[in-house]
Every structure is written in structure tokens, then in C-alpha cells.
C-alpha positions, -999 to +999 in steps of 0.1 A: +475-287+568+453-254+581+413-260+585+384-236+580+354-238+597+324-243+570+307-208+579+344-193+579+359-207+550+324-197+535+324-159+542+357-147+540+363-177+512+331-161+492+346-127+496+378-134+480+361-148+451+341-119+444+366-093+449+384-114+426+355-117+400+348-081+400+382-074+396+382-096+364+353-087+356+356-047+356+389-048+333+374-065+304+340-043+308+361-013+302+370-021+274+337-040+259+327-001+269+350+015+244+340-011+219+307-001+224+319+031+222+335+031+190+313+007+175+289+035+183+314+060+171+314+038+135+277+038+131+275+077+135+297+080+109+283+057+085+248+074+088+266+113+087+290+099+059+255+086+034+241+119+046+264+142+027+270+118+002+230+118-007+222+158+007+240+177-021+212+154-049+184+162-025+161+185-038+133+215-023+100+214-042+078+247-041+046+245-055+021+271-066-019+264-079-043+291-085-079+283-071-114+298-074-136+301-040-168+320-034-156+355-013-153+362+021-181+379+039-221+388+037-231+365+009-203+342+009-185+320+027-178+335+060-146+350+067-124+356+098-139+373+122-168+381+100-193+410+120-220+394+103-214+358+105-228+362+145-265+370+129-286+340+115-301+344+080-333+360+084-319+383+106-298+398+079-321+400+052-342+416+074-323+444+086-299+439+055-317+431+023-309+404+002-270+402-001-255+411-036-244+382-055-203+379-055-183+365-081-155+336-072-116+352-064-093+334-073-066+324-049-031+313-053-023+283-036+010+268-026+030+238-012+060+223-008+078+190-007+107+171-014+126+152-044+164+135-063+174+139-087+186+107-105+206+119-138+229+149-145+210+163-165+185+169-138+159+147-140+142+144-108+117+119-092+095+129-063+055+118-054+029+123-079+006+140-049+036+172-048+036+180-085+004+170-103-019+191-113+001+221-103+003+254-122+044+260-110+066+242-097+103+256-082+132+235-076+158+247-047+193+225-050+213+222-012+239+250-030+209+274-029+207+275-066+169+275-080+148+266-110+115+265-127+110+228-132+092+209-156+066+179-155+073+153-177+049+126-163+029+117-134+016+079-123-014+091-095-014+047-095+018+042-078+023+079-067+056+084-085+063+118-101+087+125-125+101+166-129+130+179-145+152+207-144+175+226-173+218+222-172+241+192-163+265+178-140+242+186-112+248+159-083+231+128-087+216+103-056+229+065-069+200+042-068+201+010-046+178-027-052+150-026-028+141-064-031+170-068-011+160-051+018+153-066+062+135-054+086+159-039+110+182-025+083+192+010+093+179+043+066+180+077+063+156+097+056+162+128+038+136+162+024+124+195+041+096+183+067+074+216+076+098+238+052+133+232+070+151+219+043+179+197+044+162+171+080+179+146+086+163+112+101+174+080+107+153+048+119+150+007+107+133-008+084+098-017+103+083-044+074+085-044+039+059-053+010+029-035+031-006-033+007-040-027+017-031+009+030-058+029+000-027+055-010-022+042-041-041+016-062-006-005-072+014-008-034+042-025-020+051+001+004+083+002+030+075+006+063+103+028+085+101+043+120+122+075+101+105+098+114+084+114+080+063+146+082+048+173+059+069+185+031+089+149+034+068+136+005+092+127-024+123+130-003+145+095-006+154+071+018+187+058+019+206+034+029+234+036+048+259+036+013+240+068+005+218+047-022+183+058-021+161+027-016+130+044-016+105+071-021+093+088+010+052+090+007+030+087+032+023+089+073+000+067+097-010+100+114-037+108+139-021+147+146-004+149+111+026+147+126+051+121+125+037+088+150+067+066+141+050+048+110+057+064+076+054+045+040+082+044+009+077+037-024+107+011-035+130+021-055+129-014-080+092+001-084+097+034-090+127+030-113+107+014-137+073+037-142+101+066-138+116+050-170+086+048-190+074+081-179+109+095-192+102+082-227+065+086-232+053+105-199+025+081-195+029+045-179+014+016-196+005-012-171+004-055-179-027-066-178-047-096-174-087-093-165-088-109-130-094-104-096-081-136-070-077-134-039-055-144-013-065-183-005-068-189+033-065-220+060-107-222+053-102-223+014-074-246+013-094-277+021-127-266-003-098-260-029-080-295-034-054-280-022-028-293+008-021-259+025-034-225+023-013-207-005-013-181-040-045-174-051-081-180-060-094-171-094-126-155-084-135-130-112-126-138-154-136-103-172-149-112-208-124-116-237-099-106-214-060-124-220-070-144-191-096-159-210-082-165-240-053-175-218-079-211-204-080-189-169-112-208-151-130-201-121-113-214-092-078-217-104-055-211-077-027-195-092+005-207-078+034-190-098+043-164-120+072-171-144+084-192-120+079-168-087+063-177-061+027-161-055+031-146-017-008-126-022-027-111-047-016-077-037+023-092-050+006-106-080-013-073-097+022-053-085+037-081-104+013-087-134+010-041-138+051-041-143+053-058-172+047-047-204+012-045-224+025-079-248+047-093-230+042-135-222+038-147-183+038-183-173+016-194-147+016-222-124-020-233-117-037-256-093-078-267-106-090-296-085-060-305-066-039-310-107-010-292-118-022-267-149+001-244-163-008-217-185+008-183-207-005-151-211+002-133-240-008-096-214-025-068-230-026-032-219-044-025-187-076-004-196-070+034-177-106+031-166-100-001-148-096+001-105-088-018-080-122-037-067-122-051-032-148-083-018-158-076+017-137-080+046-139-115+061-148-111+100-154-133+127-177-166+125-204-177+139-234-190+120-247-192+082-275-171+085-283-163+052-317-172+031-317-173-007-340-174-038-339-190-071-329-162-100-357-146-120-360-127-148-373-092-125-347-097-099-321-105-125-328-072-146-332-049-114-292-066-100-278-067-134-276-105-135-278-130-156-309-152-157-299-189-146-260-176-128-268-187-095-293-176-062-298-145-052-295-140-012-329-121+001-323-127+038-289-126+056-296-124+097-280-095+118-251-107+136-243-138+115-215-151+103-225-146+066-239-109+076-203-108+092-185-115+062-205-086+043-227-106+031-261-088+023-297-091+004-289-092-036-257-108-035-257-136-059-243-171-052-227-188-078-210-218-068-207-236-033-177-258-029-172-248-068-203-269-078-222-244-097-257-235-085-288-224-106-316-230-085-321-230-045-327-268-054-285-269-062-275-246-037-295-265-006-277-299-019-250-284-025-248-276+013-263-305+027-224-323+010-209-305+031-224-309+063-196-334+076-171-309+072-190-283+094-187-250+068-191-238+028-173-223+001-190-202-012-184-179-045-204-146-043-211-120-068-221-087-065-221-062-093-192-062-115-171-083-088-169-115-070-149-134-044-148-166-024-161-169+015-156-196+037-190-197+061-202-220+086-234-243+085-259-238+113-265-266+140 
């Protein structure tokens, strides 16, 4: 038997082994690269196929509106290269006299956006901010046909609008199901950014259920990194099957252009609104008449919950459907019609999408015990607005002083005598201050105990000394909200 030295064996045989490994890996690596290339080609074909399917139904929208503005130049709003603009007013009056009053001039303002056809007889979905309050709407199809469009209805609260062109056999963009979207899904945005028609961009779903963006009253946005720019508004966001799953609506940008964060209205929400606009030209929403807020970990213990879940009722309007059904302050709504509530925004959207007169079942936790209520929804008043409590900030100390609510204070701040204690001072930099509490706010309850006097407030706070924090229901004007504040050490 032949013997090898350790050194020689290690080097020589090691080289042989590595050459064999490289050779063995090299062969399949070629196949792997080919497979990757084929997969990329298939994905590219999917993008191309989806875009080709959708583009005939995507339209360019141009709008016109006549506005009045002051005349340019001396005596009016300074115009471009205005020779008088470099001199102060007093100098002009001294040498040129008092300027003559000029009548406002009318100007034609133009804008553009996108939309997509949803029926063969010419109904088109787009954004409210594209076609709302304009004098003329012109729609151009991919085949270059141009039509004057008629406004069917708009819904500023959701940013959805419906217009119509006359004709038949128009190409239609099929609708998908936005409830099935998952983060990471491929999507395609189609529209006319900066007037560049038939522009296609590709990205993924970055998030779903985005709210508190202050874009619309009812928000449940799809977030995507597919490039969206001015002019994309109202255009479709589609999946790889060529189905529309959202209406491109807004972007987050410091420059006015694409920065990787775009928002689209889920098509399921738009579909419900579109049906009402088509039927009556307006949207009627379910109305419960309460304000609630998300339950956080600090609130959960004070509300008798084992975990932070549901939304806690902070305000119930008098005579509202919620009152008639028996909903009370401090109730924690856990589910609506058996569907678990993830956030107050989701709860509001759920209620708003239901028709007035609908009956909904609420699963509630009251003092830690389960309660089931049925609410018959009313119709949301046209003047109703979204009311938000002050945002919560990091906690430090309690840092507030209260006093009894006198008749004079009650009249000044429009409160009812005996319904709480009024905040008279807040220490700057304290958690009370940073949680948004300020002088003039009314504290209605502490740890779910009503406080009608300073003594009530003091006693309730003392009972919380072991917990080190208090759950307070605070009122300002017409709105109330819960806030958890630690006690001073």
C-alpha cells in the first residue's frame, strides 16, 4: 500500500477535492443560472401580459376649470417681470398716483389624471381630486378616441369618483379582490404621469390597511413602491392577472415626485362606493354615533382586559344608534358581526361601508365581562367629521392640577356642571403635557370611576398608587379620549 505524508496528502488530495467540487458545482450552476434566467423571463412575460390586458381600459383624463384672479401688474397681484414690483408701494403712489382698481380676470385652469373603464357602457372610476368641481372633463382612450365625460358623482370622504362617457363595447378592466392582497405581492401601476400616457411601473405591496395619512376621511390604503407620480391619480393598480386591486391616489414626497411610497384605495372599498354613486350620485354611510380609540397595553389593565385588543368607547353621542343599543363609556368593542376589530380606523370603515338601517352585532367587554349588543345603524350626517384625540407622547410624570368645575367655568368651556373636574395647570414637559392634556380640558373619569369633584379625583388617583399610573377619560369640546398617565414619584 502506498503511503502519503500528511503534508503532501493534504495539499495534493486537497487540490483534487477542490477541483472536483468546482467541477461538480460548475455543471449545475450553469443550469441554475439558466433556470433563473427563464424564471425572470416568465416574470417579465407576466408583467407584459398583465399590462397589455389592462391598458386598453386605462384612460387619460383632462379637466378644465374657470377661475377668477386679480389682474396682474400695478394695482393687482404682481406679475412676471412686473416693472413696478421692484419699487415700494409708497414710491409708486408718490410718482405714479393712486392705482386704478382693476376687475378680476378669468383664467382657464387645466389639469390631468387617469382613470379606468369598469363597464362596457362607459362608466369610469377615478379620484375625486381629479374630476371634482371642474367645468369640463375630457377622456382619451388608448386608441386615441376622445369623449366628453359626464360626472356621475364624487365622494370626497374616500377620494373615489365616477364619471361616464357615452357609447358601448368599451374595453373593461376586470376587478380583483383587494382583501386577498399580501405584503410582497407584485403589482403594476398604469397611468399618465406628467402627461406621459400609457406609462407602466412595477413594484410590490409594501403594506395594507394604511390609515391616519390625512388624505381622506375614510382610509384603508394599499401602500406600494411602484412608481406613482402626478398624473397617475385615478389610474389602476393591478395584479399579475391583469385585475385592478386599487385606485392610485397619493404619494409621500418631499420633491413632488416619486420617492417609493404611494397609496391606492382598495378596489373592494371603491366598488361599494361606486355602486352607490351609480345609483344615486352620492354615498350614504352607516352611522353608530360613537368615538373610540385603540386599546394599548397601558389601557388594557385599567379596562379589565388580559391583553390589548379592540377599541374602547370614549364618547357616545346623545340620541345616537349606539345609545339606543345600550353602548356605554368604557365599553371595549372586540368584534363587529363576528369580525375581530384590529383598530378604530378599521372599525369606522366597517361601519361606514354598511347601509343605513343595517343591524350589526357588537361583542363587548364591560368591566371584564362579555356583553353582546345589536345596533341598528343610522345614516351618517353630512356634517359629521373625523375627530381625533391629541396624539400620545412619551411618559414622564403626572404633571397636572385640577379644580372643581364651577358654573362660570362650565359656561366658558361649554361643559355641564358636575360632569368632571377641569384641568387648571399642566407642567411643561410632563407626560400630561406631552400626552396632549392642556388647561381647560375636563377629566370625566379616573380608572373608570366618574369624578365630579377634586376630592373624587384625588381619591381615585390615590387608589392607583400601587399601579403607578392612571387611566383617565379626558374631554375637550365635543370629543373625549382615554389617556394613561404615570403618577408622580
